[in-house]
LUMPASE-60610 format. One record per residue (C-alpha): residue number from 1; residue in three letters; x, y, z. Coordinates in steps of 0.2 Angstrom, whole numbers, m for minus. Layout:
LUMPASE-60610
+-----+-----+-------+-------+-------+
:   k :   r :     X :     Y :     Z :
+-----+-----+-------+-------+-------+
: NUM : ala :     X :     Y :     Z :
...
+-----+-----+-------+-------+-------+
//
This chain:
LUMPASE-60610
+-----+-----+-------+-------+-------+
:   k :   r :     X :     Y :     Z :
+-----+-----+-------+-------+-------+
:   1 : met :   278 :   628 :   830 :
:   2 : ala :   291 :   641 :   835 :
:   3 : lys :   286 :   659 :   831 :
:   4 : ser :   296 :   669 :   819 :
:   5 : pro :   305 :   684 :   824 :
:   6 : ala :   291 :   694 :   816 :
:   7 : thr :   278 :   687 :   827 :
:   8 : pro :   277 :   697 :   843 :
:   9 : lys :   271 :   689 :   860 :
:  10 : gly :   252 :   688 :   859 :
:  11 : leu :   250 :   687 :   841 :
:  12 : lys :   247 :   670 :   834 :
:  13 : arg :   258 :   662 :   820 :
:  14 : phe :   247 :   661 :   805 :
:  15 : lys :   244 :   645 :   795 :
:  16 : tyr :   252 :   644 :   778 :
:  17 : pro :   247 :   644 :   764 :
:  18 : pro :   235 :   659 :   765 :
:  19 : glu :   218 :   659 :   756 :
:  20 : pro :   220 :   663 :   738 :
:  21 : ala :   205 :   674 :   738 :
:  22 : arg :   213 :   685 :   752 :
:  23 : val :   230 :   685 :   743 :
:  24 : glu :   221 :   691 :   727 :
:  25 : ala :   212 :   705 :   736 :
:  26 : ile :   227 :   711 :   745 :
:  27 : phe :   238 :   713 :   729 :
:  28 : thr :   223 :   719 :   719 :
:  29 : arg :   222 :   733 :   731 :
:  30 : phe :   240 :   737 :   731 :
:  31 : glu :   239 :   738 :   712 :
:  32 : ala :   225 :   750 :   712 :
:  33 : met :   234 :   761 :   724 :
:  34 : glu :   251 :   760 :   715 :
:  35 : pro :   250 :   752 :   698 :
:  36 : glu :   269 :   753 :   694 :
:  37 : pro :   279 :   754 :   710 :
:  38 : arg :   298 :   757 :   708 :
:  39 : thr :   313 :   757 :   719 :
:  40 : glu :   316 :   773 :   728 :
:  41 : leu :   335 :   772 :   725 :
:  42 : lys :   341 :   784 :   711 :
:  43 : phe :   350 :   776 :   697 :
:  44 : arg :   355 :   779 :   679 :
:  45 : asp :   359 :   761 :   672 :
:  46 : pro :   363 :   744 :   678 :
:  47 : tyr :   380 :   749 :   686 :
:  48 : thr :   373 :   763 :   696 :
:  49 : leu :   358 :   752 :   701 :
:  50 : val :   369 :   738 :   708 :
:  51 : thr :   381 :   751 :   716 :
:  52 : ala :   366 :   760 :   725 :
:  53 : val :   358 :   744 :   730 :
:  54 : ala :   374 :   737 :   737 :
:  55 : leu :   377 :   754 :   747 :
:  56 : ser :   359 :   753 :   754 :
:  57 : ala :   362 :   737 :   765 :
:  58 : gln :   358 :   743 :   783 :
:  59 : ala :   355 :   761 :   777 :
:  60 : thr :   340 :   770 :   771 :
:  61 : asp :   337 :   774 :   753 :
:  62 : val :   336 :   793 :   758 :
:  63 : ser :   354 :   792 :   764 :
:  64 : val :   360 :   782 :   749 :
:  65 : asn :   352 :   794 :   737 :
:  66 : lys :   361 :   809 :   746 :
:  67 : ala :   377 :   801 :   744 :
:  68 : thr :   375 :   794 :   726 :
:  69 : asp :   369 :   811 :   720 :
:  70 : arg :   386 :   817 :   722 :
:  71 : leu :   395 :   801 :   719 :
:  72 : phe :   388 :   797 :   702 :
:  73 : glu :   392 :   814 :   695 :
:  74 : val :   411 :   809 :   696 :
:  75 : ala :   410 :   790 :   695 :
:  76 : asp :   395 :   782 :   686 :
:  77 : thr :   405 :   768 :   677 :
:  78 : pro :   416 :   754 :   684 :
:  79 : gln :   431 :   763 :   675 :
:  80 : lys :   428 :   779 :   684 :
:  81 : met :   425 :   771 :   701 :
:  82 : leu :   441 :   761 :   699 :
:  83 : ala :   450 :   777 :   695 :
:  84 : leu :   442 :   786 :   710 :
:  85 : gly :   449 :   772 :   721 :
:  86 : glu :   444 :   767 :   739 :
:  87 : glu :   451 :   782 :   748 :
:  88 : gly :   443 :   793 :   735 :
:  89 : leu :   426 :   785 :   737 :
:  90 : ile :   425 :   785 :   756 :
:  91 : pro :   422 :   804 :   757 :
:  92 : tyr :   406 :   802 :   746 :
:  93 : ile :   399 :   788 :   756 :
:  94 : ala :   405 :   791 :   774 :
:  95 : ser :   388 :   796 :   779 :
:  96 : ile :   382 :   778 :   776 :
:  97 : gly :   383 :   764 :   788 :
:  98 : leu :   398 :   752 :   785 :
:  99 : phe :   405 :   764 :   773 :
: 100 : arg :   423 :   757 :   774 :
: 101 : thr :   418 :   739 :   770 :
: 102 : lys :   406 :   745 :   756 :
: 103 : ala :   420 :   756 :   749 :
: 104 : lys :   431 :   741 :   748 :
: 105 : asn :   418 :   730 :   740 :
: 106 : val :   413 :   744 :   727 :
: 107 : ile :   430 :   746 :   721 :
: 108 : ala :   433 :   727 :   721 :
: 109 : ala :   417 :   725 :   711 :
: 110 : ala :   422 :   738 :   699 :
: 111 : arg :   439 :   730 :   696 :
: 112 : ile :   431 :   713 :   692 :
: 113 : leu :   418 :   722 :   680 :
: 114 : val :   432 :   731 :   671 :
: 115 : glu :   444 :   716 :   670 :
: 116 : gln :   432 :   702 :   667 :
: 117 : tyr :   417 :   710 :   659 :
: 118 : gly :   423 :   725 :   649 :
: 119 : gly :   415 :   737 :   661 :
: 120 : val :   397 :   729 :   658 :
: 121 : val :   387 :   723 :   672 :
: 122 : pro :   382 :   704 :   669 :
: 123 : leu :   364 :   702 :   672 :
: 124 : glu :   365 :   683 :   676 :
: 125 : arg :   361 :   679 :   694 :
: 126 : asp :   377 :   669 :   697 :
: 127 : lys :   388 :   681 :   690 :
: 128 : leu :   380 :   696 :   699 :
: 129 : gln :   380 :   687 :   716 :
: 130 : ala :   399 :   683 :   714 :
: 131 : leu :   403 :   702 :   714 :
: 132 : pro :   410 :   708 :   731 :
: 133 : gly :   396 :   716 :   741 :
: 134 : val :   382 :   708 :   730 :
: 135 : gly :   372 :   694 :   738 :
: 136 : arg :   356 :   686 :   734 :
: 137 : lys :   345 :   700 :   740 :
: 138 : thr :   355 :   714 :   730 :
: 139 : ala :   355 :   703 :   714 :
: 140 : ser :   336 :   700 :   716 :
: 141 : val :   333 :   719 :   717 :
: 142 : val :   343 :   722 :   702 :
: 143 : leu :   336 :   709 :   691 :
: 144 : asn :   318 :   712 :   696 :
: 145 : glu :   320 :   731 :   694 :
: 146 : leu :   328 :   729 :   677 :
: 147 : gly :   315 :   717 :   671 :
: 148 : val :   327 :   703 :   669 :
: 149 : glu :   318 :   690 :   680 :
: 150 : pro :   304 :   692 :   693 :
: 151 : ala :   312 :   692 :   711 :
: 152 : ile :   306 :   695 :   729 :
: 153 : ala :   320 :   702 :   739 :
: 154 : val :   316 :   699 :   757 :
: 155 : asp :   322 :   713 :   768 :
: 156 : thr :   316 :   718 :   785 :
: 157 : his :   301 :   727 :   778 :
: 158 : val :   296 :   712 :   767 :
: 159 : phe :   299 :   700 :   781 :
: 160 : arg :   288 :   709 :   793 :
: 161 : val :   274 :   714 :   781 :
: 162 : ser :   272 :   696 :   774 :
: 163 : his :   271 :   689 :   791 :
: 164 : arg :   258 :   702 :   798 :
: 165 : leu :   248 :   699 :   782 :
: 166 : gly :   249 :   681 :   784 :
: 167 : leu :   257 :   678 :   767 :
: 168 : ser :   271 :   668 :   775 :
: 169 : asn :   276 :   661 :   792 :
: 170 : ala :   294 :   655 :   788 :
: 171 : pro :   308 :   660 :   800 :
: 172 : thr :   321 :   665 :   788 :
: 173 : pro :   322 :   677 :   773 :
: 174 : asp :   326 :   664 :   760 :
: 175 : lys :   311 :   653 :   766 :
: 176 : val :   300 :   668 :   766 :
: 177 : glu :   305 :   671 :   748 :
: 178 : ala :   301 :   654 :   743 :
: 179 : gln :   284 :   655 :   752 :
: 180 : leu :   280 :   671 :   743 :
: 181 : phe :   284 :   664 :   726 :
: 182 : lys :   272 :   650 :   729 :
: 183 : val :   257 :   661 :   734 :
: 184 : val :   259 :   678 :   724 :
: 185 : pro :   251 :   676 :   707 :
: 186 : pro :   263 :   677 :   693 :
: 187 : lys :   255 :   693 :   686 :
: 188 : trp :   261 :   702 :   702 :
: 189 : leu :   278 :   694 :   705 :
: 190 : thr :   288 :   708 :   697 :
: 191 : arg :   279 :   721 :   708 :
: 192 : ala :   276 :   712 :   724 :
: 193 : his :   293 :   716 :   731 :
: 194 : his :   290 :   735 :   729 :
: 195 : trp :   273 :   735 :   736 :
: 196 : leu :   278 :   725 :   752 :
: 197 : ile :   293 :   736 :   755 :
: 198 : leu :   284 :   752 :   753 :
: 199 : his :   269 :   746 :   764 :
: 200 : gly :   282 :   742 :   777 :
: 201 : arg :   291 :   758 :   776 :
: 202 : tyr :   277 :   770 :   777 :
: 203 : thr :   262 :   761 :   784 :
: 204 : cys :   265 :   744 :   792 :
: 205 : val :   280 :   750 :   802 :
: 206 : ala :   290 :   740 :   815 :
: 207 : gln :   284 :   750 :   830 :
: 208 : arg :   265 :   754 :   831 :
: 209 : pro :   259 :   750 :   813 :
: 210 : arg :   247 :   763 :   806 :
: 211 : cys :   233 :   751 :   804 :
: 212 : glu :   220 :   765 :   803 :
: 213 : asn :   228 :   771 :   787 :
: 214 : cys :   231 :   754 :   780 :
: 215 : val :   224 :   751 :   762 :
: 216 : val :   223 :   732 :   765 :
: 217 : ala :   217 :   732 :   783 :
: 218 : glu :   201 :   722 :   779 :
: 219 : trp :   211 :   707 :   774 :
: 220 : cys :   225 :   708 :   787 :
: 221 : pro :   224 :   695 :   801 :
: 222 : ser :   235 :   705 :   812 :
: 223 : arg :   225 :   721 :   812 :
: 224 : glu :   214 :   717 :   827 :
: 225 : phe :   229 :   713 :   838 :
: 226 : tyr :   238 :   729 :   833 :
: 227 : leu :   223 :   740 :   835 :
: 228 : gln :   220 :   733 :   853 :
: 229 : ala :   239 :   735 :   857 :
: 230 : ala :   238 :   754 :   851 :
: 231 : ala :   222 :   756 :   862 :
: 232 : ala :   230 :   748 :   877 :
: 233 : ala :   246 :   759 :   875 :
: 234 : arg :   235 :   774 :   875 :
: 235 : glu :   227 :   768 :   891 :
: 236 : gly :   243 :   762 :   899 :
: 237 : lys :   237 :   744 :   899 :
: 238 : lys :   244 :   728 :   891 :
: 239 : pro :   235 :   721 :   876 :
: 240 : ala :   224 :   706 :   878 :
: 241 : lys :   231 :   690 :   871 :
: 242 : arg :   223 :   681 :   857 :
+-----+-----+-------+-------+-------+
//
């Protein structure tokens, strides 16, 4: 089978599905460390949440929060955002990647919300995904965060961590999402997304994962490979293939 983009050379592609006992152990530990994980994006209500999530595409939560701290003081409703306009919005989000396209989408979405929904964000997946700049991943984050429906939005962190932990082995985000929904017990579905993102953001980072600080290292099938790679890097050698 072809390896996924998350599987580096020398690291085998794990079989799917993973052992239920190992999945249980991983998420039990995540829950023990952080019982109620939340998004790191700052928001006040459904509108500011969907706007913040849309702005966060290909940008860090830190950079988005810096921008929205100022933006939401002047435009925290679709009506105010529409009044601000695209040119008025740009100065607030110019520090975020793809800001011109995002400004166009945010204003277009605000117009639809005002004209079609009376300024209220519809919390149905199909209607959310129809808004400019709101795709499946953004809709999943919003619906999950607001407790409307459990969702696992697969960004680069979730994609990477789920492969390294052997929770999935699919080559695309949509397929990874489907695999995770099958193996993550229902009691953890609303929180799994956050645990995997936070783990990927702070511990299981893309380059040189911090396996020595990993709270689920004992159940990680990739741990030995990355520890060997780190040791080899310190010694100036290539890691041994598995």
